[in-house]
Biopython code that builds the backbone (N, CA, C, O; Angstrom):
import numpy as np
from Bio.PDB.StructureBuilder import StructureBuilder

atoms = [
    (1, "UNK", "N", (3.039, -6.778, 17.246)),
    (1, "UNK", "CA", (2.487, -5.784, 17.496)),
    (1, "UNK", "C", (1.885, -4.390, 16.914)),
    (1, "UNK", "O", (2.346, -3.486, 16.217)),
    (2, "UNK", "N", (0.731, -4.628, 17.487)),
    (2, "UNK", "CA", (-0.467, -3.452, 16.932)),
    (2, "UNK", "C", (0.219, -1.550, 16.698)),
    (2, "UNK", "O", (0.483, -0.564, 17.386)),
    (3, "UNK", "N", (0.221, -1.717, 16.164)),
    (3, "UNK", "CA", (0.702, 0.241, 15.749)),
    (3, "UNK", "C", (-0.449, 1.005, 16.455)),
    (3, "UNK", "O", (-0.008, 2.022, 16.989)),
    (4, "UNK", "N", (-1.717, 0.849, 16.619)),
    (4, "UNK", "CA", (-2.518, 1.314, 16.266)),
    (4, "UNK", "C", (-4.125, 1.029, 15.876)),
    (4, "UNK", "O", (-4.508, 0.332, 14.936)),
    (5, "UNK", "N", (-4.577, 1.414, 16.392)),
    (5, "UNK", "CA", (-6.164, 0.891, 16.875)),
    (5, "UNK", "C", (-6.884, 0.906, 15.261)),
    (5, "UNK", "O", (-6.149, 1.497, 14.471)),
    (6, "UNK", "N", (-7.869, 0.498, 14.779)),
    (6, "UNK", "CA", (-8.510, 0.068, 13.412)),
    (6, "UNK", "C", (-9.464, 0.670, 13.550)),
    (6, "UNK", "O", (-9.682, 1.312, 12.523)),
    (7, "UNK", "N", (-10.511, 0.898, 14.610)),
    (7, "UNK", "CA", (-11.764, 1.056, 15.172)),
    (7, "UNK", "C", (-13.001, -0.234, 14.330)),
    (7, "UNK", "O", (-12.786, -1.445, 14.289)),
    (8, "UNK", "N", (-14.170, 0.429, 13.781)),
    (8, "UNK", "CA", (-15.262, 0.086, 13.271)),
    (8, "UNK", "C", (-14.241, -0.271, 11.749)),
    (8, "UNK", "O", (-13.382, 0.517, 11.354)),
    (9, "UNK", "N", (-14.555, -1.578, 11.064)),
    (9, "UNK", "CA", (-14.345, -2.115, 9.721)),
    (9, "UNK", "C", (-15.617, -1.697, 8.948)),
    (9, "UNK", "O", (-16.730, -1.970, 9.399)),
    (10, "UNK", "N", (-15.481, -1.154, 7.996)),
    (10, "UNK", "CA", (-16.015, -1.032, 6.958)),
    (10, "UNK", "C", (-15.181, -1.109, 5.483)),
    (10, "UNK", "O", (-13.993, -0.951, 5.203)),
    (11, "UNK", "N", (-16.670, -1.504, 4.484)),
    (11, "UNK", "CA", (-15.840, -2.532, 2.933)),
    (11, "UNK", "C", (-16.931, -1.545, 2.301)),
    (11, "UNK", "O", (-18.067, -1.404, 2.753)),
    (12, "UNK", "N", (-16.390, -0.862, 1.144)),
    (12, "UNK", "CA", (-17.049, -0.538, -0.410)),
    (12, "UNK", "C", (-17.728, -2.168, -0.722)),
    (12, "UNK", "O", (-17.489, -3.294, -0.285)),
    (13, "UNK", "N", (-18.873, -1.476, -1.911)),
    (13, "UNK", "CA", (-19.378, -3.000, -2.251)),
    (13, "UNK", "C", (-18.169, -3.842, -3.145)),
    (13, "UNK", "O", (-17.875, -5.037, -3.162)),
    (14, "UNK", "N", (-17.630, -2.698, -3.854)),
    (14, "UNK", "CA", (-16.152, -3.189, -4.836)),
    (14, "UNK", "C", (-14.659, -4.079, -4.297)),
    (14, "UNK", "O", (-13.910, -4.960, -4.719)),
    (15, "UNK", "N", (-14.812, -3.249, -3.169)),
    (15, "UNK", "CA", (-14.253, -3.799, -2.077)),
    (15, "UNK", "C", (-14.460, -5.547, -1.634)),
    (15, "UNK", "O", (-13.655, -6.477, -1.582)),
    (16, "UNK", "N", (-15.755, -5.461, -1.395)),
    (16, "UNK", "CA", (-16.469, -6.390, -1.163)),
    (16, "UNK", "C", (-15.803, -7.546, -2.625)),
    (16, "UNK", "O", (-14.774, -8.221, -2.585)),
    (17, "UNK", "N", (-16.313, -7.490, -3.222)),
    (17, "UNK", "CA", (-16.533, -8.091, -4.397)),
    (17, "UNK", "C", (-14.735, -8.802, -4.277)),
    (17, "UNK", "O", (-14.222, -9.817, -3.806)),
    (18, "UNK", "N", (-14.429, -8.002, -4.753)),
    (18, "UNK", "CA", (-12.722, -8.447, -4.762)),
    (18, "UNK", "C", (-12.547, -9.532, -3.565)),
    (18, "UNK", "O", (-12.361, -10.718, -3.837)),
    (19, "UNK", "N", (-12.614, -9.081, -2.275)),
    (19, "UNK", "CA", (-12.607, -9.718, -1.877)),
    (19, "UNK", "C", (-13.146, -11.292, -1.555)),
    (19, "UNK", "O", (-12.514, -12.289, -1.207)),
    (20, "UNK", "N", (-14.311, -11.125, -1.768)),
    (20, "UNK", "CA", (-15.082, -12.709, -2.265)),
    (20, "UNK", "C", (-14.105, -13.379, -3.460)),
    (20, "UNK", "O", (-13.256, -14.244, -3.245)),
    (21, "UNK", "N", (-14.376, -12.863, -4.595)),
    (21, "UNK", "CA", (-13.538, -13.106, -6.081)),
    (21, "UNK", "C", (-12.293, -13.703, -5.657)),
    (21, "UNK", "O", (-12.158, -14.831, -6.129)),
    (22, "UNK", "N", (-11.379, -13.340, -4.954)),
    (22, "UNK", "CA", (-10.249, -14.092, -4.413)),
    (22, "UNK", "C", (-10.150, -14.563, -2.831)),
    (22, "UNK", "O", (-9.149, -14.368, -2.142)),
    (23, "UNK", "N", (-11.232, -15.149, -2.417)),
    (23, "UNK", "CA", (-10.757, -15.201, -0.900)),
    (23, "UNK", "C", (-10.152, -14.850, -0.334)),
    (23, "UNK", "O", (-9.297, -15.581, 0.166)),
    (24, "UNK", "N", (-10.216, -13.401, -0.033)),
    (24, "UNK", "CA", (-9.079, -12.786, 0.776)),
    (24, "UNK", "C", (-9.173, -13.163, 2.560)),
    (24, "UNK", "O", (-10.092, -13.028, 3.368)),
    (25, "UNK", "N", (-8.096, -13.563, 2.659)),
    (25, "UNK", "CA", (-8.997, -13.576, 3.958)),
    (25, "UNK", "C", (-8.123, -11.801, 4.904)),
    (25, "UNK", "O", (-7.090, -11.201, 5.202)),
    (26, "UNK", "N", (-9.517, -11.824, 4.933)),
    (26, "UNK", "CA", (-9.900, -9.898, 5.576)),
    (26, "UNK", "C", (-8.733, -9.914, 6.650)),
    (26, "UNK", "O", (-7.664, -9.405, 6.313)),
    (27, "UNK", "N", (-8.890, -10.614, 8.273)),
    (27, "UNK", "CA", (-8.028, -10.692, 9.227)),
    (27, "UNK", "C", (-6.406, -10.141, 8.852)),
    (27, "UNK", "O", (-5.776, -9.182, 9.299)),
    (28, "UNK", "N", (-6.039, -11.197, 7.826)),
    (28, "UNK", "CA", (-4.657, -10.952, 7.476)),
    (28, "UNK", "C", (-4.481, -9.922, 6.788)),
    (28, "UNK", "O", (-3.343, -9.456, 6.848)),
    (29, "UNK", "N", (-5.342, -9.304, 6.039)),
    (29, "UNK", "CA", (-4.824, -7.543, 5.559)),
    (29, "UNK", "C", (-4.673, -6.571, 6.825)),
    (29, "UNK", "O", (-3.854, -5.735, 7.209)),
    (30, "UNK", "N", (-5.681, -7.021, 7.199)),
    (30, "UNK", "CA", (-5.820, -5.406, 8.919)),
    (30, "UNK", "C", (-4.736, -6.341, 9.610)),
    (30, "UNK", "O", (-4.108, -5.473, 10.216)),
    (31, "UNK", "N", (-4.232, -7.290, 9.856)),
    (31, "UNK", "CA", (-3.444, -7.243, 10.876)),
    (31, "UNK", "C", (-2.140, -6.695, 10.306)),
    (31, "UNK", "O", (-1.262, -6.257, 11.050)),
    (32, "UNK", "N", (-2.010, -6.727, 8.824)),
    (32, "UNK", "CA", (-0.703, -6.127, 8.343)),
    (32, "UNK", "C", (-0.682, -5.017, 8.222)),
    (32, "UNK", "O", (0.370, -4.377, 8.209)),
    (33, "UNK", "N", (-2.040, -4.414, 8.081)),
    (33, "UNK", "CA", (-2.280, -3.029, 8.287)),
    (33, "UNK", "C", (-1.915, -2.501, 9.444)),
    (33, "UNK", "O", (-1.312, -1.428, 9.404)),
    (34, "UNK", "N", (-2.172, -3.084, 10.642)),
    (34, "UNK", "CA", (-2.010, -2.687, 11.973)),
    (34, "UNK", "C", (-0.694, -2.629, 12.647)),
    (34, "UNK", "O", (-0.260, -1.869, 13.512)),
    (35, "UNK", "N", (-0.038, -3.900, 11.856)),
    (35, "UNK", "CA", (1.776, -3.977, 12.379)),
    (35, "UNK", "C", (2.744, -2.942, 11.443)),
    (35, "UNK", "O", (3.974, -2.979, 11.471)),
    (36, "UNK", "N", (2.040, -2.124, 10.712)),
    (36, "UNK", "CA", (3.001, -1.660, 9.842)),
    (36, "UNK", "C", (3.679, -2.155, 8.363)),
    (36, "UNK", "O", (4.663, -1.640, 7.832)),
    (37, "UNK", "N", (2.899, -3.268, 7.858)),
    (37, "UNK", "CA", (3.444, -3.391, 6.390)),
    (37, "UNK", "C", (2.355, -3.166, 5.984)),
    (37, "UNK", "O", (1.375, -3.864, 6.246)),
    (38, "UNK", "N", (2.348, -2.100, 5.237)),
    (38, "UNK", "CA", (1.423, -1.117, 4.698)),
    (38, "UNK", "C", (1.429, -1.784, 2.928)),
    (38, "UNK", "O", (0.609, -1.395, 2.096)),
    (39, "UNK", "N", (2.223, -2.547, 2.705)),
    (39, "UNK", "CA", (1.883, -3.315, 1.541)),
    (39, "UNK", "C", (2.762, -2.386, -0.069)),
    (39, "UNK", "O", (3.974, -2.567, -0.192)),
    (40, "UNK", "N", (2.092, -1.565, -1.035)),
    (40, "UNK", "CA", (2.654, -1.105, -2.187)),
    (40, "UNK", "C", (2.314, -0.093, -2.019)),
    (40, "UNK", "O", (1.285, 0.318, -2.555)),
    (41, "UNK", "N", (3.357, 0.960, -0.896)),
    (41, "UNK", "CA", (2.789, 2.449, -0.994)),
    (41, "UNK", "C", (4.153, 2.353, -1.042)),
    (41, "UNK", "O", (5.043, 1.535, -0.806)),
    (42, "UNK", "N", (3.902, 4.247, -1.697)),
    (42, "UNK", "CA", (5.461, 4.875, -2.194)),
    (42, "UNK", "C", (6.157, 4.934, -0.540)),
    (42, "UNK", "O", (5.591, 4.738, 0.535)),
    (43, "UNK", "N", (7.484, 5.257, -0.812)),
    (43, "UNK", "CA", (8.288, 5.487, 0.518)),
    (43, "UNK", "C", (7.958, 7.805, 0.771)),
    (43, "UNK", "O", (8.555, 8.553, 1.545)),
    (44, "UNK", "N", (7.361, 7.992, 0.229)),
    (44, "UNK", "CA", (6.310, 9.071, 0.325)),
    (44, "UNK", "C", (5.328, 9.163, 1.473)),
    (44, "UNK", "O", (5.248, 9.965, 2.404)),
    (45, "UNK", "N", (4.523, 7.992, 1.099)),
    (45, "UNK", "CA", (3.824, 7.719, 1.259)),
    (45, "UNK", "C", (3.816, 6.777, 2.878)),
    (45, "UNK", "O", (3.095, 6.953, 3.860)),
    (46, "UNK", "N", (4.767, 5.901, 2.677)),
    (46, "UNK", "CA", (5.455, 4.980, 4.455)),
    (46, "UNK", "C", (5.779, 6.453, 5.510)),
    (46, "UNK", "O", (5.330, 6.661, 6.637)),
    (47, "UNK", "N", (6.679, 7.305, 4.711)),
    (47, "UNK", "CA", (6.955, 8.642, 5.510)),
    (47, "UNK", "C", (5.729, 8.958, 6.409)),
    (47, "UNK", "O", (5.592, 8.797, 7.622)),
    (48, "UNK", "N", (4.839, 9.473, 5.437)),
    (48, "UNK", "CA", (3.463, 9.808, 6.261)),
    (48, "UNK", "C", (2.771, 8.992, 6.878)),
    (48, "UNK", "O", (1.765, 9.342, 7.494)),
    (49, "UNK", "N", (3.109, 7.998, 6.830)),
    (49, "UNK", "CA", (2.047, 6.656, 7.682)),
    (49, "UNK", "C", (2.855, 6.619, 8.863)),
    (49, "UNK", "O", (2.512, 6.152, 9.949)),
    (50, "UNK", "N", (4.361, 7.339, 8.467)),
    (50, "UNK", "CA", (5.185, 7.053, 9.633)),
    (50, "UNK", "C", (4.701, 8.022, 11.054)),
    (50, "UNK", "O", (4.572, 7.821, 12.261)),
    (51, "UNK", "N", (4.515, 9.265, 10.021)),
    (51, "UNK", "CA", (4.480, 10.285, 10.381)),
    (51, "UNK", "C", (3.025, 10.435, 11.604)),
    (51, "UNK", "O", (2.966, 11.214, 12.555)),
    (52, "UNK", "N", (2.184, 9.619, 11.256)),
    (52, "UNK", "CA", (0.563, 9.188, 11.496)),
    (52, "UNK", "C", (0.464, 8.508, 12.864)),
    (52, "UNK", "O", (-0.402, 8.662, 13.726)),
    (53, "UNK", "N", (1.360, 7.855, 12.869)),
    (53, "UNK", "CA", (1.479, 6.989, 13.987)),
    (53, "UNK", "C", (1.888, 8.111, 15.868)),
    (53, "UNK", "O", (1.681, 7.685, 17.004)),
    (54, "UNK", "N", (2.466, 9.492, 15.483)),
    (54, "UNK", "CA", (2.597, 10.258, 16.128)),
    (54, "UNK", "C", (1.492, 10.481, 16.645)),
    (54, "UNK", "O", (0.513, 10.649, 15.918)),
    (55, "UNK", "N", (1.353, 10.553, 18.529)),
    (55, "UNK", "CA", (0.412, 10.980, 19.208)),
    (55, "UNK", "C", (-0.260, 12.124, 19.005)),
    (55, "UNK", "O", (-1.464, 12.068, 19.254)),
    (56, "UNK", "N", (0.228, 13.279, 18.576)),
    (56, "UNK", "CA", (-0.437, 14.766, 18.051)),
    (56, "UNK", "C", (-0.497, 14.653, 16.634)),
    (56, "UNK", "O", (-0.359, 15.758, 16.110)),
    (57, "UNK", "N", (-0.686, 13.517, 15.641)),
    (57, "UNK", "CA", (-0.872, 13.256, 14.479)),
    (57, "UNK", "C", (-2.592, 13.791, 14.039)),
    (57, "UNK", "O", (-3.470, 13.129, 14.592)),
    (58, "UNK", "N", (-2.792, 14.270, 13.640)),
    (58, "UNK", "CA", (-4.298, 13.709, 12.795)),
    (58, "UNK", "C", (-3.963, 13.285, 11.545)),
    (58, "UNK", "O", (-4.398, 14.313, 11.026)),
    (59, "UNK", "N", (-3.556, 12.646, 10.592)),
    (59, "UNK", "CA", (-3.636, 12.020, 9.514)),
    (59, "UNK", "C", (-3.738, 11.148, 9.564)),
    (59, "UNK", "O", (-3.224, 10.611, 10.546)),
    (60, "UNK", "N", (-4.548, 10.186, 8.470)),
    (60, "UNK", "CA", (-4.622, 9.157, 8.242)),
    (60, "UNK", "C", (-3.751, 8.053, 8.098)),
    (60, "UNK", "O", (-2.623, 8.486, 7.866)),
    (61, "UNK", "N", (-3.782, 6.417, 8.144)),
    (61, "UNK", "CA", (-2.262, 5.927, 7.587)),
    (61, "UNK", "C", (-3.301, 4.707, 6.252)),
    (61, "UNK", "O", (-4.491, 4.395, 6.281)),
    (62, "UNK", "N", (-2.450, 4.402, 5.471)),
    (62, "UNK", "CA", (-2.859, 4.043, 4.464)),
    (62, "UNK", "C", (-2.471, 2.812, 3.841)),
    (62, "UNK", "O", (-1.912, 3.193, 2.812)),
    (63, "UNK", "N", (-2.436, 1.516, 3.860)),
    (63, "UNK", "CA", (-2.268, 0.692, 2.940)),
    (63, "UNK", "C", (-2.400, 0.360, 1.449)),
    (63, "UNK", "O", (-3.279, 1.076, 0.969)),
    (64, "UNK", "N", (-2.119, -0.062, 0.979)),
    (64, "UNK", "CA", (-2.543, -0.993, -0.871)),
    (64, "UNK", "C", (-1.639, -2.527, -0.399)),
    (64, "UNK", "O", (-0.646, -2.785, 0.281)),
    (65, "UNK", "N", (-2.525, -3.207, -1.108)),
    (65, "UNK", "CA", (-2.387, -4.371, -1.487)),
    (65, "UNK", "C", (-2.832, -4.990, -2.572)),
    (65, "UNK", "O", (-3.997, -4.805, -2.923)),
    (66, "UNK", "N", (-2.168, -5.649, -3.136)),
    (66, "UNK", "CA", (-2.049, -6.068, -4.419)),
    (66, "UNK", "C", (-3.010, -7.486, -4.684)),
    (66, "UNK", "O", (-2.227, -8.378, -4.360)),
    (67, "UNK", "N", (-3.973, -7.985, -4.998)),
    (67, "UNK", "CA", (-4.825, -8.459, -4.652)),
    (67, "UNK", "C", (-5.479, -9.408, -6.034)),
    (67, "UNK", "O", (-6.591, -9.268, -6.544)),
    (68, "UNK", "N", (-4.329, -10.452, -6.451)),
    (68, "UNK", "CA", (-4.867, -10.812, -8.323)),
    (68, "UNK", "C", (-4.343, -10.067, -9.034)),
    (68, "UNK", "O", (-3.152, -10.221, -9.308)),
    (69, "UNK", "N", (-5.134, -8.957, -9.583)),
    (69, "UNK", "CA", (-5.075, -7.879, -10.863)),
    (69, "UNK", "C", (-5.634, -6.558, -10.334)),
    (69, "UNK", "O", (-5.511, -5.420, -10.786)),
    (70, "UNK", "N", (-6.223, -6.971, -9.353)),
    (70, "UNK", "CA", (-6.723, -5.844, -8.432)),
    (70, "UNK", "C", (-5.889, -5.057, -7.212)),
    (70, "UNK", "O", (-5.051, -5.784, -6.679)),
    (71, "UNK", "N", (-5.965, -3.837, -6.732)),
    (71, "UNK", "CA", (-5.299, -3.151, -5.792)),
    (71, "UNK", "C", (-6.330, -2.795, -4.813)),
    (71, "UNK", "O", (-7.310, -2.127, -5.145)),
    (72, "UNK", "N", (-6.094, -3.334, -3.292)),
    (72, "UNK", "CA", (-7.100, -2.727, -2.105)),
    (72, "UNK", "C", (-6.783, -2.211, -1.078)),
    (72, "UNK", "O", (-6.339, -2.833, -0.113)),
    (73, "UNK", "N", (-7.037, -0.488, -1.149)),
    (73, "UNK", "CA", (-6.998, 0.484, -0.069)),
    (73, "UNK", "C", (-7.306, -0.168, 1.109)),
    (73, "UNK", "O", (-7.960, -1.191, 0.910)),
    (74, "UNK", "N", (-7.024, 0.105, 2.439)),
    (74, "UNK", "CA", (-7.167, 0.028, 3.384)),
    (74, "UNK", "C", (-6.737, 1.122, 4.047)),
    (74, "UNK", "O", (-5.522, 1.315, 4.086)),
    (75, "UNK", "N", (-7.564, 1.977, 4.645)),
    (75, "UNK", "CA", (-7.336, 3.299, 5.080)),
    (75, "UNK", "C", (-8.222, 3.474, 6.536)),
    (75, "UNK", "O", (-9.406, 3.182, 6.700)),
    (76, "UNK", "N", (-7.253, 4.053, 7.554)),
    (76, "UNK", "CA", (-7.487, 4.215, 8.766)),
    (76, "UNK", "C", (-7.713, 5.740, 9.090)),
    (76, "UNK", "O", (-6.781, 6.541, 9.025)),
    (77, "UNK", "N", (-8.906, 6.080, 9.418)),
    (77, "UNK", "CA", (-9.407, 7.303, 9.999)),
    (77, "UNK", "C", (-8.275, 8.296, 10.846)),
    (77, "UNK", "O", (-7.696, 7.767, 11.795)),
    (78, "UNK", "N", (-8.037, 9.376, 10.591)),
    (78, "UNK", "CA", (-7.184, 9.726, 11.520)),
    (78, "UNK", "C", (-7.414, 9.964, 12.904)),
    (78, "UNK", "O", (-6.551, 10.274, 13.726)),
    (79, "UNK", "N", (-8.841, 9.769, 13.149)),
    (79, "UNK", "CA", (-8.592, 9.685, 14.795)),
    (79, "UNK", "C", (-9.415, 7.974, 15.133)),
    (79, "UNK", "O", (-10.453, 7.846, 15.781)),
    (80, "UNK", "N", (-8.536, 6.700, 14.431)),
    (80, "UNK", "CA", (-8.460, 5.777, 14.744)),
    (80, "UNK", "C", (-9.913, 5.110, 14.934)),
    (80, "UNK", "O", (-10.056, 4.144, 15.683)),
    (81, "UNK", "N", (-10.843, 5.601, 14.310)),
    (81, "UNK", "CA", (-12.683, 5.116, 14.821)),
    (81, "UNK", "C", (-13.204, 4.149, 13.317)),
    (81, "UNK", "O", (-14.095, 3.327, 13.530)),
    (82, "UNK", "N", (-12.786, 4.228, 12.191)),
    (82, "UNK", "CA", (-13.168, 3.278, 11.651)),
    (82, "UNK", "C", (-11.836, 3.288, 10.292)),
    (82, "UNK", "O", (-11.081, 4.168, 9.877)),
    (83, "UNK", "N", (-12.049, 1.886, 9.938)),
    (83, "UNK", "CA", (-10.822, 1.372, 8.871)),
    (83, "UNK", "C", (-11.469, 1.282, 7.767)),
    (83, "UNK", "O", (-12.646, 1.354, 8.120)),
    (84, "UNK", "N", (-11.430, 1.135, 6.316)),
    (84, "UNK", "CA", (-12.300, 1.103, 5.081)),
    (84, "UNK", "C", (-11.363, 0.482, 4.280)),
    (84, "UNK", "O", (-10.290, 0.969, 3.925)),
    (85, "UNK", "N", (-12.029, -1.175, 3.864)),
    (85, "UNK", "CA", (-11.612, -1.477, 2.330)),
    (85, "UNK", "C", (-12.318, -0.821, 1.797)),
    (85, "UNK", "O", (-13.477, -0.513, 2.075)),
    (86, "UNK", "N", (-11.279, -0.371, 0.453)),
    (86, "UNK", "CA", (-11.949, 0.815, -0.783)),
    (86, "UNK", "C", (-11.113, 0.123, -1.964)),
    (86, "UNK", "O", (-10.159, -0.626, -1.756)),
    (87, "UNK", "N", (-11.614, 0.484, -3.271)),
    (87, "UNK", "CA", (-10.629, -0.554, -4.633)),
    (87, "UNK", "C", (-10.175, 1.473, -4.750)),
    (87, "UNK", "O", (-10.482, 2.522, -4.186)),
    (88, "UNK", "N", (-9.292, 0.982, -5.867)),
    (88, "UNK", "CA", (-9.167, 2.453, -6.124)),
    (88, "UNK", "C", (-10.439, 3.373, -7.456)),
    (88, "UNK", "O", (-10.410, 4.478, -7.999)),
    (89, "UNK", "N", (-11.058, 2.619, -7.493)),
    (89, "UNK", "CA", (-12.097, 3.386, -8.206)),
    (89, "UNK", "C", (-13.062, 4.307, -7.034)),
    (89, "UNK", "O", (-13.695, 5.329, -7.298)),
    (90, "UNK", "N", (-12.967, 3.608, -5.651)),
    (90, "UNK", "CA", (-13.255, 4.016, -4.665)),
    (90, "UNK", "C", (-12.741, 5.003, -4.020)),
    (90, "UNK", "O", (-13.152, 5.713, -3.103)),
    (91, "UNK", "N", (-11.449, 4.943, -4.831)),
    (91, "UNK", "CA", (-10.565, 5.992, -3.550)),
    (91, "UNK", "C", (-11.109, 7.777, -4.005)),
    (91, "UNK", "O", (-10.699, 8.733, -3.347)),
]
sb = StructureBuilder()
sb.init_structure("model")
sb.init_model(0)
sb.init_chain("A")
sb.init_seg("    ")
for serial, (resi, resn, name, xyz) in enumerate(atoms, 1):
    if name == "N":
        sb.init_residue(resn, " ", resi, " ")
    sb.init_atom(name, np.array(xyz, "f"), 0.0, 1.0, " ", f" {name:<3s}", serial, name[0])
structure = sb.get_structure()
């Protein structure tokens, strides 16, 4: 079950490079993100994501996934109009 809307999907050039290098199924990552499988985030970030799901929230939702030796961030903006895939260097 989807917990929130992703909006428009965008990616930084470095995220595209990782996705291409490791042949990442973007749909699978986005599916995990919108269903609440936030990957490798801290307990604090998990708690903040939970609060961000409340209707009155104005916070972003963040996931971090290990892709080979890299990390890929998936961040949905507070207004849920844009979700961006990016790397640590972009963050």
